All heavy atoms as an XYZ file, in Angstrom:
749
protein
N     -13.661      4.509     -8.836
C     -13.822      3.485     -7.825
C     -13.865      4.160     -6.457
O     -13.019      4.953     -6.116
C     -12.639      2.523     -7.933
C     -12.579      1.544     -6.825
S     -11.118      0.465     -6.861
C     -10.832      0.251     -8.577
N     -14.872      3.836     -5.698
C     -15.035      4.393     -4.354
C     -14.316      3.500     -3.357
O     -14.609      2.322     -3.224
C     -16.523      4.476     -4.008
C     -16.831      5.234     -2.766
C     -16.515      6.718     -2.850
O     -16.610      7.289     -3.937
O     -16.163      7.294     -1.802
N     -13.347      4.094     -2.664
C     -12.559      3.333     -1.684
C     -13.025      3.666     -0.274
O     -13.409      4.791      0.018
C     -11.082      3.663     -1.842
N     -12.957      2.685      0.599
C     -13.347      2.821      1.996
C     -12.096      3.105      2.817
O     -11.101      2.400      2.691
C     -14.003      1.516      2.498
C     -15.242      1.191      1.655
C     -14.344      1.610      3.980
C     -15.745     -0.225      1.853
N     -12.154      4.130      3.664
C     -11.005      4.429      4.516
C     -11.039      3.531      5.752
O     -12.073      3.404      6.407
C     -11.005      5.890      4.936
C      -9.742      6.270      5.673
C      -9.578      7.768      5.855
O     -10.218      8.546      5.158
O      -8.782      8.132      6.738
N      -9.905      2.897      6.027
C      -9.801      2.051      7.216
C      -8.515      2.390      7.972
O      -7.587      2.963      7.411
C      -9.827      0.544      6.883
C      -8.603      0.124      6.062
C     -11.101      0.153      6.191
C      -8.467     -1.380      5.933
N      -8.494      2.014      9.230
C      -7.298      2.196     10.046
C      -6.338      1.035      9.784
O      -6.779     -0.083      9.491
C      -7.679      2.243     11.520
C      -8.536      3.441     11.857
C      -8.809      3.474     13.335
C      -9.841      4.510     13.663
N      -9.433      5.785     13.975
N      -5.032      1.296      9.886
C      -4.069      0.222      9.626
C      -4.282     -1.043     10.459
O      -4.054     -2.146      9.972
C      -2.717      0.875      9.949
C      -2.936      2.321      9.683
C      -4.362      2.577     10.120
N      -4.782     -0.892     11.697
C      -4.959     -2.086     12.532
C      -6.106     -2.982     12.060
O      -6.275     -4.093     12.554
C      -5.128     -1.708     14.006
C      -6.374     -0.895     14.279
O      -7.128     -0.548     13.375
N      -6.583     -0.579     15.537
N      -6.909     -2.528     11.084
C      -7.983     -3.347     10.525
C      -7.513     -4.186      9.330
O      -8.210     -5.096      8.900
C      -9.148     -2.460     10.090
C      -9.817     -1.739     11.254
C     -10.825     -0.721     10.767
O     -10.500      0.138      9.954
N     -12.047     -0.840     11.260
N      -6.335     -3.903      8.807
C      -5.829     -4.577      7.610
C      -5.652     -6.083      7.805
O      -5.986     -6.849      6.899
C      -4.532     -3.899      7.125
C      -4.879     -2.502      6.607
C      -3.821     -4.723      6.063
C      -3.698     -1.620      6.307
N      -5.173     -6.564      8.963
C      -5.012     -8.026      9.101
C      -6.308     -8.815      8.949
O      -6.270    -10.019      8.672
C      -4.433     -8.187     10.508
C      -3.732     -6.904     10.776
C      -4.585     -5.860     10.099
N      -7.460     -8.182      9.065
C      -8.743     -8.877      8.915
C      -9.101     -9.125      7.456
O     -10.012     -9.895      7.162
C      -9.854     -8.057      9.568
C      -9.677     -7.876     11.057
C     -10.740     -6.955     11.611
C     -10.469     -6.652     13.073
N     -11.371     -5.642     13.599
N      -8.399     -8.450      6.528
C      -8.717     -8.561      5.103
C      -7.987     -9.735      4.466
O      -6.932    -10.144      4.917
C      -8.323     -7.266      4.382
C      -8.995     -5.990      4.859
C      -8.393     -4.790      4.141
C     -10.491     -6.052      4.641
N      -8.565    -10.246      3.380
C      -7.919    -11.280      2.573
C      -7.517    -10.644      1.247
O      -8.231     -9.809      0.710
C      -8.872    -12.437      2.344
C      -9.281    -13.125      3.631
C      -9.764    -14.511      3.360
C     -10.245    -15.206      4.593
N      -9.293    -15.362      5.625
N      -6.361    -11.070      0.721
C      -5.825    -10.487     -0.491
C      -5.646    -11.543     -1.572
O      -5.317    -12.685     -1.279
C      -4.479     -9.808     -0.209
C      -4.595     -8.640      0.714
C      -4.372     -8.788      2.070
C      -4.943     -7.391      0.230
C      -4.486     -7.711      2.934
C      -5.059     -6.313      1.082
C      -4.838     -6.471      2.435
N      -5.847    -11.126     -2.815
C      -5.657    -12.007     -3.963
C      -4.176    -12.144     -4.280
O      -3.378    -11.269     -3.962
C      -6.387    -11.414     -5.173
O      -6.131    -12.186     -6.316
N      -3.819    -13.228     -4.931
C      -2.437    -13.391     -5.401
C      -2.219    -12.647     -6.714
O      -1.090    -12.385     -7.085
C      -2.118    -14.867     -5.587
C      -2.060    -15.601     -4.281
C      -1.722    -17.038     -4.512
N      -1.834    -17.758     -3.250
C      -1.178    -18.861     -2.998
N      -0.383    -19.369     -3.902
N      -1.328    -19.455     -1.834
N      -3.290    -12.343     -7.416
C      -3.191    -11.631     -8.701
C      -2.893    -10.160     -8.470
O      -3.375     -9.558     -7.518
C      -4.502    -11.763     -9.473
C      -4.777    -13.201     -9.873
C      -5.968    -13.329    -10.757
N      -5.729    -12.586    -11.987
C      -6.674    -12.148    -12.774
N      -7.933    -12.361    -12.470
N      -6.384    -11.491    -13.868
N      -2.124     -9.581     -9.362
C      -1.769     -8.172     -9.259
C      -2.943     -7.309     -9.720
O      -3.606     -7.627    -10.704
C      -0.531     -7.875    -10.116
C       0.206     -6.645     -9.641
O      -0.427     -5.581     -9.549
O       1.402     -6.752     -9.352
N      -3.192     -6.214     -9.010
C      -4.282     -5.310     -9.372
C      -3.914     -4.418    -10.556
O      -4.792     -3.830    -11.179
C      -4.732     -4.441     -8.174
C      -5.296     -5.306     -7.077
C      -3.609     -3.562     -7.669
N      -2.633     -4.305    -10.868
C      -2.184     -3.511    -12.010
C      -1.969     -4.430    -13.210
O      -1.408     -5.513    -13.084
C      -0.899     -2.758    -11.669
C      -1.006     -1.780    -10.495
C       0.341     -1.130    -10.221
C      -2.062     -0.721    -10.762
N      -2.406     -3.977    -14.376
C      -2.417     -4.867    -15.531
C      -1.164     -4.820    -16.401
O      -0.905     -5.767    -17.132
C      -3.649     -4.567    -16.393
O      -3.622     -3.218    -16.813
N      -0.370     -3.749    -16.345
C       0.796     -3.668    -17.222
C       2.097     -3.726    -16.429
O       2.151     -3.312    -15.271
C       0.790     -2.370    -18.046
O       0.966     -1.256    -17.176
C      -0.513     -2.222    -18.840
N       3.131     -4.213    -17.087
C       4.435     -4.283    -16.446
C       4.962     -2.885    -16.126
O       5.590     -2.669    -15.092
C       5.434     -5.037    -17.329
C       6.752     -5.308    -16.650
C       6.607     -6.138    -15.380
O       5.838     -7.092    -15.332
N       7.336     -5.776    -14.349
N       4.691     -1.916    -16.982
C       5.129     -0.546    -16.742
C       4.520      0.046    -15.484
O       5.212      0.701    -14.698
N       3.228     -0.183    -15.270
C       2.580      0.344    -14.064
C       3.080     -0.382    -12.812
O       3.214      0.226    -11.751
C       1.056      0.268    -14.177
O       0.622     -1.056    -14.367
N       3.409     -1.658    -12.935
C       3.976     -2.402    -11.797
C       5.366     -1.888    -11.447
O       5.706     -1.759    -10.269
C       4.037     -3.892    -12.124
C       2.676     -4.530    -12.230
C       2.779     -5.964    -12.666
N       1.449     -6.483    -12.924
C       1.186     -7.509    -13.704
N       2.169     -8.163    -14.312
N      -0.050     -7.910    -13.891
N       6.167     -1.588    -12.464
C       7.499     -1.026    -12.233
C       7.399      0.336    -11.569
O       8.136      0.625    -10.613
C       8.274     -0.920    -13.562
O       8.393     -2.228    -14.122
C       9.657     -0.328    -13.352
N       6.461      1.165    -12.045
C       6.257      2.484    -11.429
C       5.841      2.364     -9.974
O       6.304      3.126     -9.125
C       5.226      3.304    -12.211
C       5.777      3.822    -13.506
O       6.986      3.926    -13.698
N       4.880      4.141    -14.430
N       4.971      1.398     -9.673
C       4.542      1.190     -8.291
C       5.738      0.787     -7.422
O       5.924      1.311     -6.329
C       3.461      0.117     -8.220
C       3.077     -0.239     -6.776
C       2.091     -1.380     -6.679
N       2.610     -2.565     -7.327
C       1.838     -3.519     -7.845
N       0.528     -3.440     -7.783
N       2.385     -4.569     -8.428
N       6.555     -0.125     -7.917
C       7.729     -0.569     -7.182
C       8.663      0.607     -6.881
O       9.115      0.781     -5.743
C       8.471     -1.645     -7.979
C       9.768     -2.062     -7.366
C       9.795     -2.920     -6.279
C      10.967     -1.588     -7.867
C      10.996     -3.296     -5.701
C      12.172     -1.958     -7.305
C      12.193     -2.814     -6.219
N       8.923      1.436     -7.878
C       9.796      2.596     -7.680
C       9.186      3.603     -6.710
O       9.890      4.192     -5.889
C      10.102      3.260     -9.027
C      10.904      2.408    -10.009
C      10.999      3.097    -11.355
C      12.271      2.071     -9.450
N       7.883      3.784     -6.792
C       7.201      4.713     -5.886
C       7.233      4.196     -4.445
O       7.453      4.967     -3.507
C       5.762      4.919     -6.350
C       5.056      6.036     -5.651
C       3.666      6.269     -6.222
O       3.065      5.381     -6.829
N       3.156      7.456     -6.019
N       7.042      2.911     -4.255
C       7.115      2.331     -2.909
C       8.503      2.539     -2.323
O       8.653      2.953     -1.171
C       6.741      0.832     -2.933
C       5.239      0.659     -3.169
C       7.152      0.145     -1.632
C       4.821     -0.773     -3.447
N       9.532      2.246     -3.104
C      10.909      2.421     -2.618
C      11.186      3.881     -2.263
O      11.749      4.176     -1.202
C      11.915      1.942     -3.668
C      11.946      0.456     -3.832
C      12.445     -0.204     -2.576
C      12.601     -1.689     -2.768
N      12.941     -2.375     -1.542
N      10.788      4.804     -3.132
C      11.029      6.230     -2.883
C      10.275      6.712     -1.650
O      10.832      7.436     -0.812
C      10.626      7.054     -4.107
N       9.018      6.322     -1.517
C       8.233      6.774     -0.365
C       8.686      6.122      0.932
O       8.574      6.730      1.996
C       6.744      6.537     -0.599
C       6.083      7.520     -1.553
C       4.647      7.107     -1.845
C       6.116      8.935     -1.006
N       9.221      4.906      0.873
C       9.707      4.287      2.111
C      10.904      5.069      2.651
O      11.027      5.266      3.854
C      10.054      2.818      1.911
O      11.170      2.646      1.086
N      11.745      5.563      1.774
C      12.874      6.396      2.208
C      12.376      7.747      2.700
O      12.765      8.225      3.762
C      13.883      6.566      1.054
C      14.535      5.224      0.738
C      14.937      7.617      1.404
C      15.302      5.191     -0.560
N      11.482      8.365      1.948
C      10.991      9.698      2.293
C      10.210      9.716      3.607
O      10.375     10.619      4.411
C      10.129     10.251      1.165
C       9.792     11.701      1.312
C       9.505     12.301     -0.036
C       9.239     13.764      0.035
N      10.374     14.570      0.422
N       9.386      8.704      3.849
C       8.607      8.693      5.096
C       9.501      8.496      6.307
O       9.213      9.009      7.383
C       7.516      7.605      5.095
O       8.108      6.329      4.908
C       6.469      7.867      4.035
N      10.587      7.758      6.141
C      11.497      7.542      7.265
C      12.356      8.767      7.539
O      12.630      9.090      8.685
C      12.360      6.318      7.006
C      11.547      5.048      7.049
C      12.344      3.828      6.647
O      13.552      3.824      6.715
N      11.650      2.794      6.233
N      12.771      9.469      6.486
C      13.622     10.644      6.670
C      12.839     11.895      7.047
O      13.216     12.634      7.944
C      14.434     10.918      5.393
C      15.461      9.865      5.005
C      16.101     10.231      3.681
C      16.507      9.702      6.091
N      11.748     12.134      6.344
C      10.998     13.382      6.509
C       9.767     13.257      7.391
O       9.112     14.245      7.692
C      10.565     13.917      5.138
C      11.745     14.228      4.243
O      12.862     14.426      4.769
O      11.558     14.269      3.017
N       9.412     12.028      7.765
C       8.242     11.777      8.621
C       6.951     12.329      8.012
O       6.101     12.867      8.699
C       8.444     12.367     10.026
C       9.718     11.946     10.708
C       9.720     10.480     11.030
C      10.979     10.144     11.810
N      11.417      8.802     11.661
N       6.803     12.203      6.684
C       5.592     12.684      6.031
C       4.541     11.574      6.020
O       4.872     10.406      5.837
C       5.858     13.165      4.594
C       6.400     12.011      3.729
C       6.787     14.352      4.560
C       6.298     12.266      2.256
N       3.278     11.908      6.213
C       2.224     10.896      6.118
C       1.893     10.604      4.647
O       2.062     11.466      3.782
C       1.044     11.541      6.831
C       1.288     12.995      6.742
C       2.772     13.193      6.673
N       1.448      9.402      4.382
C       1.021      9.022      3.037
C      -0.303      8.276      3.115
O      -0.682      7.764      4.167
C       2.061      8.141      2.317
C       2.278      6.822      3.052
C       3.375      8.867      2.124
C       3.034      5.799      2.244
N      -0.989      8.220      1.976
C      -2.165      7.359      1.859
C      -1.815      6.229      0.905
O      -1.107      6.426     -0.083
C      -3.404      8.110      1.320
O      -3.103      8.667      0.053
C      -3.852      9.191      2.266
N      -2.302      5.050      1.234
C      -2.098      3.875      0.402
C      -3.469      3.392     -0.045
O      -4.346      3.142      0.782
C      -1.358      2.764      1.171
C       0.002      3.280      1.648
C      -1.220      1.516      0.305
C       0.746      2.311      2.543
N      -3.646      3.266     -1.348
C      -4.892      2.777     -1.931
C      -4.641      1.335     -2.370
O      -3.684      1.072     -3.100
C      -5.277      3.612     -3.151
C      -5.485      5.051     -2.847
N      -6.701      5.662     -2.980
C      -4.637      6.014     -2.401
C      -6.594      6.939     -2.641
N      -5.343      7.166     -2.293
N      -5.493      0.418     -1.928
C      -5.282     -0.995     -2.233
C      -6.612     -1.722     -2.336
O      -7.655     -1.198     -1.945
C      -4.379     -1.653     -1.186
C      -4.948     -1.646      0.213
C      -5.621     -2.746      0.702
C      -4.804     -0.546      1.035
C      -6.144     -2.746      1.991
C      -5.307     -0.526      2.318
C      -5.986     -1.637      2.799
N      -6.568     -2.925     -2.898
C      -7.764     -3.750     -3.059
C      -7.624     -5.047     -2.280
O      -6.560     -5.659     -2.261
C      -7.985     -4.096     -4.530
C      -8.388     -2.926     -5.381
C      -8.658     -3.378     -6.790
C      -9.005     -2.207     -7.681
N      -9.201     -2.633     -9.068
N      -8.724     -5.440     -1.656
C      -8.767     -6.747     -1.000
C      -9.380     -7.748     -1.974
O      -9.881     -7.382     -3.037
C      -9.587     -6.680      0.284
O     -10.953     -6.532     -0.014
N      -9.345     -9.010     -1.602
C      -9.838    -10.061     -2.492
C     -11.342     -9.975     -2.716
O     -11.811    -10.111     -3.828
C      -9.459    -11.425     -1.922
C      -9.779    -12.585     -2.831
C      -9.233    -13.877     -2.285
C      -9.456    -15.018     -3.245
N      -8.826    -16.246     -2.757
N     -12.108     -9.737     -1.665
C     -13.564     -9.804     -1.782
C     -14.291     -8.504     -1.430
O     -15.411     -8.306     -1.856
C     -14.115    -10.926     -0.897
C     -13.659    -12.291     -1.336
C     -14.276    -13.366     -0.497
C     -13.809    -14.724     -0.987
N     -14.352    -15.813     -0.223
N     -13.671     -7.632     -0.645
C     -14.411     -6.487     -0.121
C     -14.162     -5.189     -0.878
O     -14.689     -4.156     -0.517
C     -14.092     -6.309      1.360
C     -14.603     -7.506      2.151
C     -14.511     -7.343      3.619
N     -15.135     -6.147      4.092
C     -14.804     -5.525      5.211
N     -13.830     -6.001      5.953
N     -15.418     -4.438      5.590
N     -13.339     -5.189     -1.921
C     -13.160     -4.010     -2.745
C     -11.955     -3.165     -2.380
O     -10.962     -3.663     -1.860
N     -12.082     -1.861     -2.652
C     -10.956     -0.932     -2.516
C     -10.955     -0.247     -1.156
O     -12.009      0.073     -0.603
C     -11.030      0.109     -3.617
N      -9.749     -0.008     -0.646
C      -9.560      0.632      0.653
C      -8.467      1.690      0.573
O      -7.606      1.639     -0.307
C      -9.156     -0.412      1.709
C     -10.226     -1.397      2.028
C     -10.316     -2.593      1.339
C     -11.158     -1.133      3.013
C     -11.303     -3.516      1.614
C     -12.161     -2.045      3.312
C     -12.233     -3.231      2.609
N      -8.509      2.603      1.520
C      -7.474      3.621      1.707
C      -7.072      3.581      3.171
O      -7.928      3.485      4.051
C      -7.999      5.039      1.406
C      -8.474      5.165     -0.025
C      -6.934      6.091      1.712
C      -9.180      6.479     -0.318
N      -5.777      3.673      3.428
C      -5.297      3.817      4.793
C      -4.209      4.879      4.823
O      -3.554      5.123      3.821
C      -4.801      2.474      5.389
O      -4.657      2.606      6.787
C      -3.503      2.016      4.761
N      -4.048      5.516      5.964
C      -3.021      6.539      6.144
C      -1.983      6.034      7.124
O      -2.313      5.370      8.100
C      -3.642      7.831      6.691
C      -4.597      8.468      5.726
C      -5.249      9.688      6.329
C      -6.280     10.235      5.358
N      -7.102     11.261      5.957
N      -0.723      6.364      6.851
C       0.363      5.957      7.729
C       1.486      6.973      7.665
O       1.552      7.760      6.728
C       0.882      4.544      7.356
O       1.823      4.111      8.333
C       1.497      4.513      5.987
N       2.340      6.965      8.660
C       3.459      7.903      8.704
C       4.765      7.293      8.233
O       5.690      8.009      7.899
C       3.655      8.454     10.117
C       2.554      9.413     10.489
O       1.992     10.074      9.636
N       2.237      9.475     11.760
N       4.884      6.001      8.232
C       6.136      5.374      7.813
C       5.845      4.031      7.176
O       4.940      3.319      7.601
C       7.065      5.187      9.003
N       6.590      3.723      6.136
C       6.479      2.409      5.515
C       7.875      1.854      5.258
O       8.843      2.595      5.144
C       5.688      2.435      4.185
C       6.396      3.308      3.122
C       4.262      2.868      4.401
C       5.811      3.190      1.734
N       7.925      0.552      5.208
C       9.123     -0.171      4.778
C       8.635     -1.175      3.743
O       7.461     -1.526      3.729
C       9.771     -0.906      5.952
C      10.343      0.015      6.988
S      10.974     -0.821      8.459
C      11.753     -2.272      7.847
N       9.521     -1.618      2.898
C       9.112     -2.571      1.874
C      10.091     -3.716      1.795
O      11.297     -3.526      1.919
C       9.012     -1.868      0.529
N       9.545     -4.921      1.630
C      10.377     -6.051      1.250
C       9.960     -6.424     -0.169
O       9.263     -5.659     -0.827
C      10.285     -7.198      2.254
C       8.907     -7.818      2.379
O       8.091     -7.670      1.447
O       8.634     -8.464      3.399
N      10.337     -7.565     -0.654
C      10.067     -7.884     -2.053
C       8.586     -8.110     -2.358
O       8.160     -7.906     -3.479
C      10.849     -9.134     -2.479
O      10.504    -10.213     -1.607
C      12.340     -8.882     -2.437
N       7.813     -8.473     -1.364
C       6.404     -8.794     -1.626
C       5.396     -7.994     -0.819
O       4.201     -8.064     -1.093
C       6.168    -10.283     -1.381
C       7.025    -11.150     -2.270
C       6.387    -12.471     -2.501
C       7.306    -13.305     -3.362
N       6.714    -13.752     -4.561
N       5.839     -7.243      0.187
C       4.915     -6.534      1.071
C       5.363     -5.103      1.334
O       6.542     -4.797      1.263
C       4.825     -7.242      2.433
C       4.248     -8.605      2.349
N       5.027     -9.716      2.143
C       2.976     -9.039      2.438
C       4.243    -10.779      2.114
N       3.002    -10.399      2.287
N       4.388     -4.288      1.694
C       4.657     -2.976      2.276
C       4.288     -3.111      3.746
O       3.197     -3.571      4.081
C       3.820     -1.884      1.586
C       3.906     -0.577      2.335
C       4.274     -1.705      0.151
N       5.207     -2.749      4.604
C       5.007     -2.888      6.044
C       4.776     -1.499      6.622
O       5.611     -0.610      6.471
C       6.222     -3.563      6.705
C       6.490     -4.906      6.011
C       5.974     -3.751      8.199
C       7.861     -5.457      6.259
N       3.632     -1.316      7.250
C       3.246     -0.019      7.785
C       3.818      0.190      9.175
O       4.202     -0.767      9.850
C       1.723      0.083      7.852
C       0.947     -0.250      6.588
C      -0.540     -0.072      6.835
C       1.408      0.578      5.421
N       3.805      1.443      9.596
C       4.167      1.746     10.977
C       3.183      0.978     11.857
O       1.985      1.057     11.676
C       4.036      3.242     11.210
C       4.413      3.706     12.584
C       4.259      5.220     12.715
O       3.695      5.877     11.866
N       4.748      5.742     13.803
N       3.671      0.192     12.774
C       2.820     -0.657     13.602
C       2.909     -2.112     13.210
O       2.394     -2.980     13.904
N       3.531     -2.417     12.053
C       3.770     -3.791     11.662
C       2.759     -4.431     10.732
O       2.957     -5.561     10.298
N       1.658     -3.756     10.398
C       0.682     -4.342      9.487
C       1.287     -4.441      8.093
O       2.054     -3.587      7.671
C      -0.602     -3.508      9.431
C      -1.420     -3.550     10.704
C      -0.916     -2.592     11.773
O       0.012     -1.804     11.488
O      -1.435     -2.647     12.887
N       0.920     -5.496      7.359
C       1.463     -5.725      6.022
C       0.359     -5.667      4.979
O      -0.735     -6.179      5.202
C       2.121     -7.097      5.929
C       3.362     -7.249      6.755
C       3.938     -8.636      6.550
C       5.182     -8.839      7.375
N       5.758    -10.173      7.171
N       0.699     -5.054      3.844
C      -0.172     -5.064      2.671
C       0.638     -5.684      1.540
O       1.749     -5.229      1.267
C      -0.610     -3.641      2.266
C      -1.369     -2.956      3.394
C      -1.479     -3.691      1.002
C      -1.684     -1.496      3.119
N       0.104     -6.709      0.867
C       0.836     -7.255     -0.273
C       1.044     -6.165     -1.333
O       0.109     -5.435     -1.674
C      -0.081     -8.357     -0.798
C      -0.957     -8.706      0.357
C      -1.135     -7.440      1.133
N       2.247     -6.059     -1.844
C       2.557     -5.019     -2.830
C       1.686     -5.142     -4.072
O       1.283     -4.130     -4.659
C       4.035     -5.058     -3.199
N       1.339     -6.358     -4.461
C       0.530     -6.534     -5.670
C      -0.931     -6.110     -5.475
O      -1.690     -6.081     -6.434
C       0.613     -7.968     -6.186
C      -0.005     -8.972     -5.254
O      -0.327     -8.676     -4.117
N      -0.147    -10.199     -5.742
N      -1.323     -5.750     -4.255
C      -2.682     -5.261     -3.983
C      -2.773     -3.733     -4.029
O      -3.860     -3.170     -4.024
C      -3.163     -5.731     -2.615
O      -3.239     -7.129     -2.590
N      -1.624     -3.065     -4.072
C      -1.594     -1.602     -4.029
C      -1.712     -1.041     -5.440
O      -0.990     -1.459     -6.343
C      -0.286     -1.115     -3.364
C      -0.254     -1.585     -1.910
C      -0.166      0.402     -3.457
C       1.078     -1.356     -1.222
N      -2.642     -0.096     -5.618
C      -2.770      0.545     -6.920
C      -2.422      2.018     -6.898
O      -2.273      2.626     -7.952
C      -4.152      0.311     -7.539
C      -5.316      0.888     -6.766
C      -5.779      2.167     -7.014
C      -5.969      0.127     -5.803
C      -6.863      2.687     -6.333
C      -7.049      0.629     -5.111
C      -7.490      1.915     -5.379
O      -8.561      2.424     -4.683
N      -2.220      2.608     -5.718
C      -1.826      4.013     -5.667
C      -1.247      4.357     -4.291
O      -1.720      3.857     -3.282
C      -3.029      4.903     -5.940
C      -2.728      6.353     -6.120
C      -3.977      7.119     -6.536
O      -5.089      6.828     -6.090
N      -3.803      8.093     -7.393
N      -0.205      5.214     -4.282
C       0.366      5.760     -3.065
C       0.475      7.262     -3.255
O       0.865      7.710     -4.330
C       1.764      5.200     -2.805
C       1.844      3.714     -2.552
C       2.425      3.036     -3.770
C       2.709      3.454     -1.355
N       0.123      8.026     -2.220
C       0.174      9.484     -2.326
C       0.710     10.081     -1.038
O       0.211      9.764      0.045
C      -1.226     10.068     -2.526
C      -1.883      9.811     -3.817
C      -3.199     10.570     -3.847
C      -4.024     10.219     -5.044
N      -5.308     10.910     -5.017
N       1.708     10.973     -1.136
C       2.093     11.727      0.052
C       0.993     12.728      0.391
O       0.336     13.249     -0.505
C       3.382     12.426     -0.348
C       3.569     12.166     -1.798
C       2.534     11.224     -2.280
N       0.776     12.976      1.661
C      -0.249     13.969      2.069
C       0.344     15.360      2.130
O       1.467     15.569      2.379
C      -0.836     13.602      3.419
C      -1.687     12.345      3.436
C      -2.161     12.045      4.843
C      -2.859     12.479      2.525
């Protein structure tokens, strides 16, 4: 899947589906654990990460950020932009 790189400030213009992009409970659990681990690591070590996610109609995107926080339903990027957790299919430290 070819993902388009966008800046975090462009994320509020996107629409997101309520359906999860991951199909198995195991992959959803892994994503949740990875989000929690990276939210701690980005705040302590100030490492940049890439977040791969899907929008409802426009396909797959990648964005880079230096810090994330997570609540039960969203990942909040440095700058305050939110990505629904169920739209994220991959996170990678740079």
